[in-house]
C-alpha angles and dihedrals in degrees: 000000000000119000124215121202118198142157125237129192114250096254093054092046089050091052091050090050089052090054089053092047091049091050095244089126131012097232146348089268091052089051092052092047091049091048093051093045090050092048092049093047092048091050091047091053091047091053091050092048092047090050090054092049091049091050094050090045091054092044114018119198115261127229088251091057097048106016092090090066093066090049093048092048092050090050093048091052092047090051093055116110095220 
Protein backbone atom coordinates (compact mmCIF):
# COMPACT_ATOMS: atom_id res chain seq x y z
CA UNK A 1 0.00 0.00 0.00
CA UNK A 2 1.33 3.42 -0.97
CA UNK A 3 1.73 6.04 1.72
CA UNK A 4 1.13 9.76 1.20
CA UNK A 5 2.68 12.33 3.52
CA UNK A 6 1.19 15.81 3.53
CA UNK A 7 0.86 18.91 5.66
CA UNK A 8 -2.43 20.49 6.71
CA UNK A 9 -3.06 23.84 8.27
CA UNK A 10 -4.17 23.67 11.91
CA UNK A 11 -7.80 24.57 11.24
CA UNK A 12 -8.23 21.78 8.68
CA UNK A 13 -6.51 19.27 10.98
CA UNK A 14 -8.83 20.37 13.79
CA UNK A 15 -11.89 19.79 11.59
CA UNK A 16 -10.63 16.33 10.63
CA UNK A 17 -10.08 15.52 14.30
CA UNK A 18 -13.67 16.63 15.01
CA UNK A 19 -14.91 14.22 12.35
CA UNK A 20 -12.99 11.44 14.06
CA UNK A 21 -14.34 12.42 17.50
CA UNK A 22 -17.91 12.51 16.15
CA UNK A 23 -17.50 9.07 14.60
CA UNK A 24 -17.94 10.29 11.04
CA UNK A 25 -14.65 8.60 10.14
CA UNK A 26 -12.56 6.12 12.07
CA UNK A 27 -9.26 7.98 11.81
CA UNK A 28 -7.38 10.78 10.15
CA UNK A 29 -6.21 8.32 7.51
CA UNK A 30 -9.78 7.20 6.85
CA UNK A 31 -10.79 10.86 6.45
CA UNK A 32 -8.03 11.45 3.92
CA UNK A 33 -8.93 8.27 2.00
CA UNK A 34 -12.61 9.24 1.96
CA UNK A 35 -11.77 12.74 0.80
CA UNK A 36 -9.59 11.47 -2.03
CA UNK A 37 -12.15 8.84 -3.06
CA UNK A 38 -14.86 11.51 -3.10
CA UNK A 39 -12.72 13.88 -5.16
CA UNK A 40 -11.85 11.16 -7.67
CA UNK A 41 -15.49 10.05 -7.99
CA UNK A 42 -16.69 13.64 -8.42
CA UNK A 43 -14.09 14.22 -11.13
CA UNK A 44 -15.01 10.93 -12.85
CA UNK A 45 -18.68 11.94 -12.92
CA UNK A 46 -17.75 15.38 -14.23
CA UNK A 47 -15.74 13.80 -17.08
CA UNK A 48 -18.68 11.54 -17.98
CA UNK A 49 -21.11 14.46 -17.92
CA UNK A 50 -18.78 16.59 -20.02
CA UNK A 51 -18.44 13.74 -22.50
CA UNK A 52 -22.23 13.60 -22.82
CA UNK A 53 -22.44 17.35 -23.33
CA UNK A 54 -19.70 17.19 -25.96
CA UNK A 55 -21.53 14.39 -27.78
CA UNK A 56 -24.84 16.26 -27.87
CA UNK A 57 -23.01 19.43 -28.92
CA UNK A 58 -21.37 17.59 -31.82
CA UNK A 59 -24.63 15.85 -32.77
CA UNK A 60 -27.72 17.51 -31.31
CA UNK A 61 -30.93 15.53 -31.14
CA UNK A 62 -33.39 16.22 -33.91
CA UNK A 63 -37.07 17.00 -33.58
CA UNK A 64 -37.78 13.56 -35.05
CA UNK A 65 -35.76 11.91 -32.27
CA UNK A 66 -37.34 13.77 -29.36
CA UNK A 67 -40.55 15.31 -30.68
CA UNK A 68 -42.57 12.22 -29.78
CA UNK A 69 -41.96 12.90 -26.08
CA UNK A 70 -43.99 16.12 -26.15
CA UNK A 71 -46.80 14.32 -27.93
CA UNK A 72 -46.71 11.40 -25.48
CA UNK A 73 -46.69 13.74 -22.47
CA UNK A 74 -49.66 15.69 -23.80
CA UNK A 75 -51.57 12.43 -24.34
CA UNK A 76 -50.73 11.14 -20.84
CA UNK A 77 -52.00 14.36 -19.27
CA UNK A 78 -55.17 14.26 -21.37
CA UNK A 79 -55.79 10.64 -20.27
CA UNK A 80 -55.65 11.56 -16.54
CA UNK A 81 -58.94 11.37 -14.68
CA UNK A 82 -58.34 14.49 -12.64
